[in-house]
C-alpha positions as CSV (number, residue, x, y, z in Angstrom):
1,X,-0.3,0.1,0.2
2,X,0.9,3.6,-0.8
3,X,0.2,6.8,0.8
4,X,0.1,10.4,0.0
5,X,-0.6,13.2,0.4
6,X,-1.2,16.0,-2.0
7,X,-2.7,19.7,-2.2
8,X,-6.2,20.1,-3.7
9,X,-5.9,22.0,-6.3
10,X,-7.3,26.2,-6.7
11,X,-8.2,26.4,-3.2
12,X,-7.3,29.3,-0.8
13,X,-6.3,28.9,1.7
14,X,-4.3,26.1,0.3
15,X,-5.9,22.7,1.9
16,X,-4.2,19.3,1.5
17,X,-5.6,15.5,1.4
18,X,-4.1,12.3,2.9
19,X,-5.1,9.1,1.2
20,X,-4.3,5.5,0.7
21,X,-3.7,3.5,-2.7
22,X,-2.7,0.4,-3.6
23,X,-1.0,1.1,-6.7
24,X,0.3,4.5,-9.0
25,X,1.6,4.3,-12.0
26,X,4.6,7.1,-13.7
27,X,7.6,8.1,-15.8
28,X,10.5,9.8,-14.6
29,X,9.7,12.2,-17.4
30,X,6.4,13.0,-17.0
31,X,4.7,15.3,-14.8
32,X,2.1,13.5,-13.6
33,X,1.4,9.8,-11.5
34,X,-1.5,8.4,-11.9
35,X,-3.3,6.7,-8.9
36,X,-5.0,3.5,-9.6
37,X,-8.0,2.7,-7.3
38,X,-10.7,-0.1,-7.1
39,X,-13.7,1.3,-6.5
40,X,-17.3,-0.7,-6.3
41,X,-15.0,-3.6,-8.5
42,X,-14.0,-0.5,-10.8
43,X,-10.6,0.2,-11.5
44,X,-10.4,4.2,-11.4
45,X,-7.3,6.1,-12.1
46,X,-6.8,9.5,-11.2
47,X,-4.4,12.0,-12.6
48,X,-2.4,14.1,-10.4
49,X,1.0,16.3,-11.1
50,X,3.5,16.3,-9.2
51,X,3.9,19.3,-8.4
52,X,0.7,19.0,-6.4
53,X,2.2,16.0,-4.8
54,X,4.0,16.9,-1.4
55,X,4.3,12.8,-0.2
56,X,3.8,9.6,-1.9
57,X,5.6,7.0,0.2
58,X,5.2,3.2,1.4
59,X,5.3,4.0,5.0
60,X,2.7,4.4,7.0
61,X,3.9,6.1,10.4
62,X,5.8,8.7,8.1
63,X,3.1,9.2,6.4
64,X,0.4,9.2,9.2
65,X,3.1,11.8,11.1
66,X,3.1,14.0,8.2
67,X,-0.5,14.3,7.9
68,X,-1.3,15.2,11.6
69,X,1.6,17.7,11.4
70,X,0.0,19.4,8.8
71,X,-3.6,19.2,9.9
72,X,-1.8,20.6,13.1
73,X,-0.9,23.4,11.4
74,X,-3.8,24.0,9.5
75,X,-5.6,23.8,12.4
76,X,-3.5,26.6,14.1
77,X,-3.7,28.7,11.2
78,X,-7.8,28.6,11.3
79,X,-7.9,29.3,14.3
80,X,-5.8,32.7,13.8
81,X,-7.5,32.9,10.4
82,X,-11.2,32.8,12.1
83,X,-9.9,35.6,15.2
84,X,-8.8,37.8,12.6
85,X,-12.4,37.4,11.0
86,X,-13.8,38.0,13.9
87,X,-11.9,41.1,14.3
88,X,-12.5,42.9,11.0
89,X,-16.4,42.1,11.5
90,X,-16.1,44.0,14.6
91,X,-14.2,46.8,13.1
92,X,-16.2,46.8,10.3
93,X,-19.5,46.9,12.7
94,X,-17.4,49.8,14.3
95,X,-17.0,51.6,10.6
96,X,-20.7,51.3,10.3
97,X,-21.3,53.0,13.9
98,X,-19.6,56.0,13.7
99,X,-20.4,56.6,10.0
100,X,-24.1,56.4,11.6
101,X,-23.1,58.6,13.9
102,X,-21.4,60.9,11.7
103,X,-24.6,61.3,9.5
104,X,-26.4,61.9,12.7
105,X,-24.2,64.6,13.7
106,X,-24.5,66.6,10.2
107,X,-28.1,65.6,10.0
108,X,-28.7,68.1,13.1
109,X,-25.7,70.7,11.8
110,X,-27.2,71.2,8.4
111,X,-30.8,72.3,10.2
112,X,-29.0,75.6,11.2
113,X,-28.5,78.7,9.7
114,X,-26.1,79.2,7.6
115,X,-25.7,75.9,6.3
116,X,-25.6,75.9,2.4
117,X,-27.7,72.8,1.7
118,X,-30.6,73.1,-0.7
119,X,-33.0,70.3,0.7
120,X,-33.7,73.0,3.6
121,X,-35.9,74.8,0.3
122,X,-37.5,71.7,-0.6
């Protein structure tokens, strides 16, 4: 059995996935690895660019250690992302509140004489 960890294409932030596969096919001069699975009794092949493969090994323990390390880093980064998003949400809310207060203050100012606003005449 072989064990692979690949980067998921077109994901941002970059995601990964790990899986075991009984067989793979490739050549030194090829840019791809073909992973061959058996699904419901049928052979299924999945082409993966070598640049997207982080690990391809027959060492299950090393695969599991590496996968766990990636998951740990991913969880840490997700926590930082969640904190930043919460902070951004709060900043946006403060921005909206500050602008609303500024608009209300201007509404009061606009009612005073000497403020050139055509709306007072309409």
